[in-house]
N, C-alpha and C positions, 0 to 999 in steps of 0.2 A: 480564731483557730488561726497557730500557725503550721506551714505544710513541709517539710522537706521532701526532696527530691533525690536522691542519688545518680546525678546522669553519667559519671564515671567513676568507676571502684577500681579501676586498677593501677599497677604500680609504675614506674619512669618508661616502663617499655610498654605497659598494657599486654594485652594477651588478648590473639598469638601473637609471640612475638616474633620481627625479622626473621627467616630462614629458620627457624626450629620444628623440630617433631617432635617433641618431648611427647610425651601421652597426652598432657591437659591443654597443649596446644593445636595437636590432631583433634580433641573434641571440639575446641571453639572454634575451631577449621570447618567442620562436618557442621557443625550449628550455628549460626551467628547469632542467632536470637538465644542463644543457652546463655545461662548465667556464669559461665565461664568462658565468654566474651566481652572483654572487659576495655571501656575506651580509659582514658589519663582521670586525673580528679576531675570533678566538678558537682558542686552541690546547688541544688535550685532552692530558696526559700522562697514561702511565698507567703501572703495575708491577702486581707481583703483589700488592704490598702494597695498592695501594690508588690514587687519580688524583686530580687539583686541575684545574682551568681557569687558567691565562693570561689574561686580561683577563673583563669582562662584556658582550658585544656588546649593544649596542641590538637586535640579529636574535637573541637566545639563546633567543627561543619559539620561533622557526623550527628551530633551529638545534636545540636539545636535544629535539625531534618527526621531523625529518627523518632524526638521527643516535641516534634513542631512545635517548636516555642515560640512565641510571639516576641517583640523586640525587647530587650533592656538595656537601660543606660547605666544601671549601679552594677558594682563589679568590687569584689573584697578578696583582693590578692595576699597570702599566707607569705608570701617570701618570693624570690628571683630566679629561680627555678625554673628548665625548660619544662617537665612538667606541669608545673603550675602557675606557667605566666606566659608561656611563646605561643598560646593561642590569640592573643592578641594582632599578631600580623595576619590572622583569617579578616580579622575586623576593620583593615585599613581602610578597603572603598565605603562600606558602612559607615565608620565613624565621620569620615572628611566628607562626605557627597549628599547619606540619608541624614546624619544626626549633626552635623556643621562644626564638630569635637565636643558635641554637647553631651558627650560622656562622662564619669567619673570612676576613678579609680582610686581605690582607699587601700593606701598601703605604710610599712613602716617608712625610714629615712633611706637605708640602704638600700632597699626596693625602687624606690624613687630615683635614684643615683641609677640605676639597673637602666631604669624605665628612660632617663633622658641618654642615658648615654647610648642603648640600640635599639628606642623609639621615638627617637628624637621627629622621626618624621609622621608620625600618625597624629593628629589631633585630638585633644582629650584634655579633661581638667584632671589634676592631681591633690588628691587631699593626703598630705599626712598627717600620720596615727604615732599615738607617743604608746609606751607604756599604761596601759592600764586604763587610757582613754574611756570615755561611756560618750559613744552617740548614739543616734535611733535613725532608723531605715522604715519606713511602712510600718510606725507602731511598736517595730521589738526595737528591743533597747539593749545595745551591741558593746561589749566592751573585748577590748583588746590585751589577749594574755602571750606575752612573752616567752619563747619558748630557748633551750637551748638546742642547737641544729647543726651550724657548720661548724663540725670541730677544731678545724685549723684558726677557724676567726671567736669562735665564742667558746671556746675552752678555758680560757681564762680571766676572762672578765667578771665583774661581781654582776649581780641580777640586774641592776638598776642602768647597767651600762646596755643591756639586749638591746638590738634595734634591727635586728636581721630575718629575723622569723615571728611573725603573731598567728597564734590560732586566737579564735573568738567564741565569746559568752554570748548566745542569744538569750533574751530574757520576755515574755510577754504571758500577762495573765497568770501569774505565780508557776510558770514554769522554765524549767532551763534544760538548755542544750547547749554543750562544749563543742566545739569542733578545734582538735587540736593535729597539724599539718606534721610534717617529719620533724625530730628531737631526737636526742639522745640522753637528754635529761631535763627535769619539768623544773621549775624555777617554785620556792616554798609558797610566794606570793598567789601565785598563779594554781597550785594543787590546791589552796585554801579557797578560792573562789569557786572551783570546779566542782568540788565535795559534793556528794548527796545531791548531783545535778538526776536529772528524770532522763539525757539520754546524754553519752558522753561518743561521738564520732573519733575512732582515733586510729595511729599509723599501725597499719598490719604488714609492712615491707617485709619482716623477717620471722612475723608469727609462724607457730611452730616451725622454729628452723633444726629442731629435733629429729624432723622427719624429711631434711634434705637428702636427696640422693647421692652417693660419692662421686660429685664430677667438678671438672675443673674450677665452671662458673660458681658452681655452688660453695663449693671451698674457699674459693678468693673472696669472695664478697660476705664470709661469716666474719672478719676484720674489717668491713667496712664503717668508721666510727660514728657517720652521722646520723645513725639510728640506735633506736632501742631492737635486741636480738630475742630470740627464741621464749624462755620460762621470763624473761625479765620485762616482756610484753603483758605478759598475763598477770606478774607481779605485780605491774602498778593498776592494770586494768581493777582487778580486785581491792588494792588500796581505796581505790577512790567511790566505792558506797553509792555507783550510780542505779539506776533502776534498769538502766540495759545499757548495753556496751553496742558501739556498732566500728567495725573494724573495715577501714577503706585504704586503696592502695596493696590491693592482694594482687601479689606476683604468680609467674608460673612454677615458682625455683623449687616448692615440695614435687611438685610435677602430680599432686591430687585434684581433683575433682570438684568443685565448689560443693558437695554433699557432701563427700567425703571429710573435707576440711569442716565438717561444720558440724557433723559425729563427732568430732574432737573436740568440740570447746564445751562450756560450759550454757546450761540453757539462759543466762542470762546476756550471753555474749552473741552476735552473729556479724555473720560474713555480708557485706555489701556487697551487691548487685548493681548491673546498669539498670537501671529505673527503676530501682528501690522506693520504697512511698513510706513516711515516717509521717504520723499526723498527731499532735500532741498540745 
């Protein structure tokens, strides 16, 4: 059996965000264990053979404490943005003095270049992944899934040249779970691989954008070119023909609670929350 646990369900700022007194941030501050209190992206994947993490959240210290994580040495990183990778700084002493550098980071060439530039002082082994590469971890077949995410760098690239951001397809015992990180477009080959999956975990940063209040932050972010927005997110989700859709990277931008947002979604589409468990 493959077990998935969402350790971090929030967007780049998490919820509550610094200095914010919007409605949903107030709710999250009052109850630190509520579904509205969200740390940055992190997913735990387990089988009988072992476990690994997808992403290294800036909140990994809090997540490892809250969920009592045992030591993990394998990490899949989708891309080099802060909310998906910078928790590696929290692992410096553990990597160097406890693990003696014997931790593995699986990532794209572009992410490796960022790691080499900004995290050279932390001992690690980097495994460079190519497009649609197959490899295995703890009896799970994993396939890399290139996506278009960084608009200024990716927009003019052919699909075969994408090497900034990778999602991951996880397969075990004829079950398929696809994780799609941040993106503004999904290449055709990636689409063909993830269609008809049992579960697709996909970006919800600008989910239900039509619900955003008329405020400067929300209005400014509507033009963010690095992500899909609003109805296009639901259109993509519907086109995948997955048994279940789970949205990650949930933000405070709608100023609606977890329950209020969930009521606006179709029955087969779920908002993730910190601690959400998925067994397949």
